[in-house]
C-alpha positions as a Markdown table, in Angstrom:
| # | Residue | x | y | z |
|---|---|---|---|---|
| 1 | Met | -0.7 | 17.8 | 7.9 |
| 2 | Ser | 0.0 | 20.4 | 6.6 |
| 3 | Glu | -1.1 | 21.8 | 2.9 |
| 4 | Leu | 2.4 | 21.6 | 2.0 |
| 5 | Ser | 3.0 | 18.3 | 3.0 |
| 6 | Arg | -0.4 | 17.5 | 1.3 |
| 7 | Tyr | 0.2 | 19.5 | -1.9 |
| 8 | Glu | 4.2 | 17.8 | -2.1 |
| 9 | Glu | 2.4 | 14.1 | -1.8 |
| 10 | Val | 0.2 | 14.6 | -4.8 |
| 11 | Arg | 3.2 | 16.0 | -6.4 |
| 12 | Gly | 5.1 | 12.6 | -5.7 |
| 13 | Leu | 2.2 | 10.4 | -6.4 |
| 14 | His | 1.9 | 12.5 | -10.3 |
| 15 | Ala | 5.8 | 11.9 | -10.4 |
| 16 | Gln | 5.2 | 8.3 | -9.7 |
| 17 | Phe | 3.0 | 8.2 | -13.0 |
| 18 | His | 5.8 | 8.8 | -15.5 |
| 19 | Pro | 7.6 | 6.2 | -15.0 |
| 20 | Tyr | 4.9 | 3.3 | -15.4 |
| 21 | Thr | 3.6 | 5.6 | -18.2 |
| 22 | Ala | 7.1 | 5.2 | -20.4 |
| 23 | Asp | 6.7 | 1.5 | -19.3 |
| 24 | Met | 3.4 | 1.2 | -20.7 |
| 25 | Val | 4.1 | 3.2 | -23.7 |
| 26 | Asn | 7.5 | 1.0 | -24.5 |
| 27 | Leu | 6.0 | -2.2 | -24.2 |
| 28 | His | 2.9 | -1.8 | -26.7 |
| 29 | Pro | 4.9 | -1.5 | -29.6 |
| 30 | Asn | 7.0 | -4.6 | -28.3 |
| 31 | Gly | 4.5 | -6.7 | -28.7 |
| 32 | Asn | 3.8 | -7.0 | -25.2 |
| 33 | Ala | 0.2 | -5.5 | -25.2 |
| 34 | Thr | -1.1 | -8.1 | -22.3 |
| 35 | Glu | 1.6 | -7.0 | -20.1 |
| 36 | Ala | 1.0 | -3.0 | -20.8 |
| 37 | Glu | -3.1 | -3.3 | -20.3 |
| 38 | Lys | -1.8 | -5.4 | -17.3 |
| 39 | Arg | 0.0 | -3.1 | -15.7 |
| 40 | Leu | -2.4 | 0.4 | -16.4 |
| 41 | Gln | -4.9 | -2.0 | -14.3 |
| 42 | Asp | -2.6 | -3.1 | -11.8 |
| 43 | Glu | -0.3 | 0.1 | -10.3 |
| 44 | His | -1.0 | 2.6 | -13.0 |
| 45 | Ser | -5.3 | 2.6 | -11.6 |
| 46 | Arg | -3.9 | 2.0 | -8.2 |
| 47 | Leu | -1.9 | 4.9 | -7.9 |
| 48 | Ser | -4.3 | 6.9 | -10.1 |
| 49 | Glu | -6.9 | 6.5 | -7.5 |
| 50 | Lys | -4.8 | 7.4 | -4.3 |
| 51 | Arg | -4.1 | 11.0 | -6.2 |
| 52 | Lys | -7.3 | 11.7 | -6.9 |
| 53 | His | -8.1 | 10.9 | -3.1 |
| 54 | Arg | -5.2 | 12.9 | -1.8 |
| 55 | Leu | -6.0 | 15.9 | -4.0 |
| 56 | Ile | -9.7 | 16.2 | -3.0 |
| 57 | Gly | -8.8 | 16.4 | 0.3 |
| 58 | Leu | -6.3 | 18.7 | -0.3 |
| 59 | Ser | -8.9 | 20.7 | -2.4 |
| 60 | Ser | -11.2 | 20.3 | 0.7 |
| 61 | Gln | -8.4 | 21.7 | 3.3 |
| 62 | Val | -7.7 | 24.8 | 0.9 |
| 63 | Arg | -11.4 | 25.4 | 0.5 |
| 64 | Ala | -11.6 | 25.2 | 4.7 |
| 65 | Ala | -8.9 | 27.4 | 5.4 |
| 66 | Gly | -10.2 | 30.3 | 2.9 |
| 67 | Asn | -13.7 | 30.6 | 4.0 |
| 68 | Gly | -15.2 | 28.1 | 1.0 |
| 69 | Thr | -13.2 | 30.7 | -2.0 |
| 70 | Ser | -11.5 | 28.7 | -3.9 |
| 71 | Pro | -7.9 | 30.1 | -4.5 |
| 72 | Phe | -7.9 | 28.2 | -7.8 |
């Protein structure tokens, strides 16, 4: 997998956070705090872990390609 496709995957995973976050923000003040918490623990946590692992992999790949020097 190329660096660009890995970057696009991380970017796409991050974009998926926005709808989930909006749902949780809207649920809480409407008296649905339990449902907001459930969504936070379920899908939001799963996406967070997946994004974190993909970001670590991308960072390692970029460092390796740059002889250990991170461009960030």
